[in-house]
C-alpha positions in Angstrom: 88.7 80.1 70.0 85.1 79.9 68.0 81.1 80.0 69.6 81.2 76.4 67.8 84.2 75.3 69.9 82.8 76.9 73.7 79.9 74.9 73.0 81.6 71.8 72.4 83.9 72.2 75.8 80.7 73.6 77.9 78.5 71.1 76.7 75.6 73.6 75.4 75.0 75.7 72.4 76.8 79.0 71.7 75.2 81.0 69.1 77.5 84.0 69.3 80.8 85.0 71.2 82.4 88.6 71.9 85.8 88.8 73.7 88.4 91.3 75.6 91.6 91.2 76.7 91.7 91.9 80.7 94.9 91.7 82.7 98.8 92.4 81.6 99.6 88.6 81.1 102.9 88.6 81.1 103.0 84.4 80.2 99.7 83.9 79.3 96.9 85.6 77.9 93.6 86.4 79.3 90.4 86.9 77.6 86.7 87.6 78.8 84.3 86.1 76.7 80.5 86.7 76.7 78.9 84.2 75.4 76.0 85.2 73.5 72.3 83.3 72.9 73.9 80.6 75.0 71.7 78.0 76.4 70.5 78.8 79.9 72.1 76.3 81.6 75.2 78.2 80.7 77.3 81.1 82.1 77.1 84.8 80.8 80.6 84.7 80.3 83.7 82.8 81.1 87.6 83.5 81.4 89.8 82.2 78.6 93.6 81.7 78.7 95.7 81.2 75.9 99.6 80.9 75.1 101.1 84.7 75.5 100.7 86.3 71.5 104.3 87.7 72.2 107.1 85.1 71.1 109.2 85.5 74.2 106.7 85.4 76.6 105.2 82.0 74.8 109.2 80.6 74.5 109.0 81.2 78.4 106.0 79.9 78.6 106.2 76.4 76.7 110.4 76.0 77.8 109.6 76.4 81.5 106.1 74.4 81.4 103.9 76.7 82.5 101.3 75.8 80.6 101.8 72.6 81.3 101.3 72.8 85.1 98.7 75.4 84.4 96.3 72.9 82.9 97.4 70.2 85.3 96.9 72.1 88.8 93.4 73.2 87.2 92.1 69.7 86.2 93.7 67.1 89.0 95.1 69.3 92.1 92.8 72.2 92.5 90.0 70.0 94.1 92.5 68.4 96.8 93.5 72.2 98.3 91.0 74.8 99.7 92.1 77.6 98.4 89.4 79.9 96.3 90.5 79.2 92.6 88.0 79.7 89.4 86.1 76.9 88.4 87.6 75.1 85.8 85.6 74.4 82.5 88.1 73.3 80.7 91.7 72.6 80.6 93.6 71.1 77.8 97.7 71.3 77.1 99.5 69.6 73.3 103.0 68.5 74.6 103.9 68.9 70.8 102.9 72.6 70.1 103.1 73.2 73.9 99.4 75.1 73.4 97.0 75.1 75.8 93.2 76.4 76.4 91.9 76.8 79.7 87.9 78.0 80.2 88.0 79.0 84.0 84.7 80.9 85.6 84.7 85.0 84.9 85.5 86.4 88.6 83.9 89.7 87.6 82.7 90.6 90.7 86.0 91.0 91.5 88.9 93.7 91.0 92.4 92.6 90.2 95.1 93.4 93.2 97.5 96.3 91.9 101.5 95.1 93.1 102.6 98.7 92.1 100.2 100.4 94.6 100.4 97.5 97.0 97.4 96.3 99.2 96.0 97.6 102.8 97.1 95.9 106.2 93.5 94.2 106.2 93.6 93.1 102.5 96.7 91.4 103.8 95.5 90.1 106.7 92.5 88.2 104.4 95.3 86.9 101.9 97.6 85.1 104.4 94.6 83.2 105.5 93.9 82.2 102.4 97.2 80.8 101.6 96.9 78.8 104.2 93.9 77.1 102.8 96.3 76.3 99.9 99.1 75.1 102.4 97.5 73.1 105.2 95.5 70.4 103.5 98.9 68.6 102.0 100.8 69.8 104.5 104.1 67.3 104.3 101.9 64.9 102.2 104.4 62.2 100.9 101.7 61.6 97.4 103.2 65.3 96.3 106.6 63.0 95.4 104.3 61.2 93.0 103.6 64.5 91.1 106.5 64.8 88.8 105.4 67.8 86.6 105.1 70.1 90.4 107.9 73.0 90.1 110.9 72.1 92.6 113.6 73.8 93.2 116.0 72.5 96.5 119.2 70.6 97.0 122.6 71.1 95.6 121.6 70.5 91.7 119.1 73.4 91.9 121.0 75.2 93.6 124.0 75.1 90.9 121.0 75.5 88.4 119.6 78.3 89.7 123.3 79.9 90.1 124.0 79.8 86.7 121.0 81.1 85.8 121.3 84.1 87.8 125.0 84.7 86.2 123.3 84.8 83.0 120.4 87.4 83.6 122.0 89.6 86.2 124.0 91.6 84.3 120.9 92.5 81.6 118.8 93.3 85.2 120.8 95.7 86.2 121.5 97.4 83.2 117.7 97.9 83.3 117.0 98.4 86.9 120.7 99.0 89.1 120.6 102.9 88.4 117.2 103.5 89.7 118.3 100.8 93.6 119.9 102.3 96.4 123.6 101.7 97.3 122.4 99.1 99.9 119.9 97.2 97.6 123.4 97.2 95.0 125.2 95.6 97.4 122.7 93.3 99.2 122.4 92.1 95.5 126.1 91.4 95.2 126.4 89.2 98.1 123.2 87.1 97.2 124.3 86.6 94.0 127.4 84.8 95.0 125.6 82.4 97.4 122.5 81.9 95.4 123.4 78.1 94.9 123.8 77.6 98.9 120.5 79.4 99.2 118.5 77.0 97.6 120.6 74.1 98.8 119.4 74.7 102.3 115.8 75.1 101.5 114.3 72.7 104.0 111.4 71.8 106.7 107.9 70.1 105.6 107.0 70.7 101.6 103.3 71.6 100.7 101.8 72.5 97.1 102.9 76.0 96.7 101.6 78.8 94.3 105.1 80.6 93.4 104.0 83.5 92.1 101.8 84.3 95.1 101.6 88.4 94.2 98.6 91.1 94.4 98.4 91.0 90.2 97.5 87.1 91.0 95.0 87.8 93.2 91.4 89.1 93.1 89.5 90.6 95.7 85.2 90.5 96.2 83.8 93.8 95.4 80.3 92.4 95.2 78.8 90.8 97.8 78.6 87.4 96.2 82.2 87.5 95.5 84.5 85.2 97.6 86.9 87.6 99.6 90.3 86.7 97.8 90.6 84.7 94.7 93.7 83.1 93.5 94.7 83.0 89.9 97.9 82.4 87.5 98.6 78.8 88.2 101.7 78.6 85.9 104.1 77.7 88.5 103.3 75.3 91.1 105.3 73.3 93.1 106.0 70.9 95.7 108.2 73.1 98.1 108.4 75.5 101.0 105.6 76.8 101.8 106.6 80.1 103.9 108.1 81.1 100.2 105.1 82.0 99.4 104.1 84.0 102.6 107.5 86.0 102.7 107.0 86.3 98.8 103.6 87.6 99.2 104.2 90.1 102.6 107.4 91.4 100.8 106.2 93.1 97.9 102.4 93.2 98.4 102.4 96.0 101.0 104.2 99.3 101.4 107.8 99.0 103.6 106.1 101.2 106.5 102.7 98.8 107.1 104.9 95.8 106.0 107.4 96.6 109.0 104.5 97.8 111.1 102.7 94.6 110.9 104.6 91.8 109.1 105.3 89.7 112.6 101.1 89.9 113.1 100.4 89.0 109.5 102.6 86.0 109.8 101.4 84.5 113.3 97.7 84.8 111.7 99.0 82.8 108.7 100.8 80.0 111.4 97.0 80.7 113.4 95.0 79.6 110.2 97.2 76.6 109.8 96.3 74.9 112.9 92.8 74.3 111.2 94.4 71.6 109.4 96.4 70.4 112.6 99.3 71.8 111.4 101.1 73.3 114.4 104.3 75.1 113.7 106.6 77.5 116.5 106.2 81.2 116.8 110.2 81.4 116.0 110.4 78.5 113.3 107.9 80.6 111.6 109.8 83.4 111.8 113.0 81.8 111.3 111.5 80.7 107.5 110.0 83.9 106.6 113.4 85.8 107.2 115.6 83.1 105.1 112.8 83.4 102.0 112.7 87.0 101.9 114.8 85.7 98.7 112.6 84.3 96.8 111.1 87.5 95.6 114.4 89.4 94.9 115.2 85.8 92.9 111.5 86.5 91.0 112.3 90.3 90.6 115.8 89.6 88.8 115.1 86.7 86.8 111.3 86.7 85.7 112.1 90.5 84.7 114.8 89.1 81.8 112.5 86.4 80.5 108.8 87.5 79.9 108.4 90.2 77.2 108.5 93.4 78.7 106.0 96.5 78.6 105.7 100.4 80.7 103.8 99.0 83.5 105.7 95.4 83.6 109.3 97.3 84.2 107.3 99.5 86.6 106.3 96.5 88.4 109.7 94.7 88.3 111.0 98.1 89.5 108.3 98.0 92.2 109.4 94.7 93.9 113.1 94.4 93.3 112.8 97.5 95.8 110.3 96.0 98.4 112.2 92.6 98.3 115.8 93.7 98.9 114.2 96.4 101.4 112.6 92.9 102.9 115.7 90.7 102.8 117.7 93.8 104.4 115.2 94.8 107.2 115.1 91.0 108.2 119.2 90.3 107.6 118.0 87.6 105.7 122.0 86.9 104.1 122.7 86.3 108.0 120.5 82.7 107.3 122.2 81.8 104.1 
């Protein structure tokens, strides 16, 4: 990444650059790049996203098509949904090497959410309404079947694959995190591990564009008056799947447990009301049942993702917090009864 390269992709002269790393970047690496002595029509800074320098994370990003999917989302799909995302100045992906580069709007007037501390109920309310702006525009759109690069997880074949993956990684997860989970959580983890395939195979209902990792670390909240209230980033796992999975995943670990218990029903209803702006009508009973069943989406992420990306002190603390909250979420909702 050079000033010359940025001059080419941005379509204006950039004399020099200064860069600094931002975020944790478990699968990709994010850099804030200041453009020095640049043409007046160019932004003063951009965010450049590149493959992770960690070999394990890079291999995961290539093998799971995370890098390819993120570029394709920004360059082809983002304009067809209403959720606020950073403007993409440039995106490229090389199928031979797996390398990619994204040059994105710098959301410097926003702050990143924190998966460890959780968020306020007020922020959660804004977030679920924004999530409806992702799902609503292409709710049950048959044209999404033509986008073969989108992640999909449903049916018996996918269930068998996830069951196999689970069996490969759950031992490592339990070695690291098991001693810090309580007996009820461990018991549920064992019971769910026996029916992972059935859980996937039983996913049905309307499909939409999904984020796949819709959590606080991937959300930016406006702190300046000119900044959007919330912006979604890290589109490495966009899918064509059950939309309520994103909702249950976000609320399951985005709120501290007491706040989630006290307010989740209202927040789920708020999401449903926001869908109505797109002509999407869902009943409260259907929405709540889907929300309960999809509580295991976060459990799967905590177990699997923790074992296939590079580890750091913060990532380990984050995955522990996710495991504790998502397992408690599933226990509170008796989600296993719906598998």
